[in-house]
C-alpha positions in Angstrom: -55.4 82.7 16.9 -53.9 85.8 18.1 -50.4 86.7 19.6 -52.0 87.3 22.7 -53.5 83.8 22.7 -49.9 81.9 21.1 -48.1 84.0 24.3 -51.2 81.7 26.8 -50.6 78.7 24.9 -47.5 78.7 25.7 -47.6 79.6 29.1 -50.3 76.8 29.5 -48.0 74.2 28.1 -44.5 75.3 29.9 -45.5 75.7 33.2 -42.0 77.3 34.3 -42.2 80.0 31.5 -44.1 83.3 33.2 -46.3 85.1 31.1 -44.1 87.8 30.4 -41.3 85.1 29.6 -43.8 83.3 27.0 -44.3 86.9 25.8 -40.9 87.4 25.2 -39.8 83.9 23.3 -42.9 84.6 21.1 -41.7 88.4 20.4 -38.2 86.9 19.8 -39.4 84.2 17.2 -41.4 86.4 15.7 -38.8 89.6 15.1 -36.2 86.3 14.0 -38.6 85.7 11.0 -39.5 88.8 10.3 -35.9 90.1 10.0 -35.2 87.0 7.6 -38.1 88.0 5.4 -36.9 90.9 5.2 -33.4 90.1 4.1 -34.9 87.9 1.5 -34.0 84.6 3.7 -36.6 81.6 3.5 -38.1 80.4 6.3 -38.8 77.0 6.5 -40.2 74.8 9.6 -40.8 71.1 9.0 -44.1 70.1 9.7 -45.2 73.2 9.6 -44.4 75.0 6.3 -42.3 77.6 4.4 -42.4 81.6 4.6 -40.5 83.1 1.3 -41.1 86.1 -0.6 -42.4 86.4 -3.7 -41.9 89.4 -6.1 -45.0 91.7 -8.0 -44.2 92.9 -11.5 -45.2 96.4 -11.9 -48.7 96.5 -13.6 -51.4 98.7 -14.6 -54.4 99.1 -12.4 -57.7 101.1 -12.7 -59.0 102.8 -10.1 -62.7 101.4 -9.1 -64.0 104.4 -8.7 -63.1 106.8 -12.2 -61.9 103.6 -14.1 -58.7 105.6 -14.4 -55.9 103.7 -15.6 -53.0 103.7 -12.3 -49.4 102.3 -12.6 -48.8 99.6 -9.7 -45.1 99.9 -9.0 -43.5 96.0 -8.5 -44.2 94.9 -5.1 -42.1 92.4 -2.7 -44.6 90.2 -0.5 -44.7 87.4 1.9 -45.8 83.8 0.8 -46.8 81.2 3.1 -46.7 77.6 1.5 -48.5 75.1 4.2 -46.2 72.1 4.6 -47.3 68.2 3.5 -48.4 67.4 7.7 -50.0 70.7 8.3 -52.0 70.2 4.9 -53.1 66.8 5.9 -53.7 68.0 9.8 -56.2 70.5 8.8 -57.9 68.4 5.8 -59.0 65.6 8.2 -59.7 67.9 10.9 -62.0 69.5 8.3 -63.3 66.2 7.3 -64.1 64.9 11.4 -66.2 68.5 11.5 -68.3 68.3 8.9 -69.1 64.4 9.4 -70.0 65.5 12.7 -72.1 68.2 11.6 -73.9 65.6 9.2 -74.4 63.3 11.7 -76.8 65.1 14.0 
């Protein structure tokens, strides 16, 4: 699902929202999440999951072309951990799809 798909879904589910309003709502939510992660805050959405920042320590890597050692600096990267309800829903849906394809 892309951002535009999300806007379309929101506009379809809530008839009183125009496409433009749905687009603004999605942008506002994503911007708020982005700002929170940039500040180092954790985002928790019950039943869906949590977003946090992980620190990757500096390390020595290799250039695959030349084999030369390369220093890779420390990085802060976003991390998503799915919630229990999301994990169970995905697992159940995957099992249902597998059962359908085996039954054909």
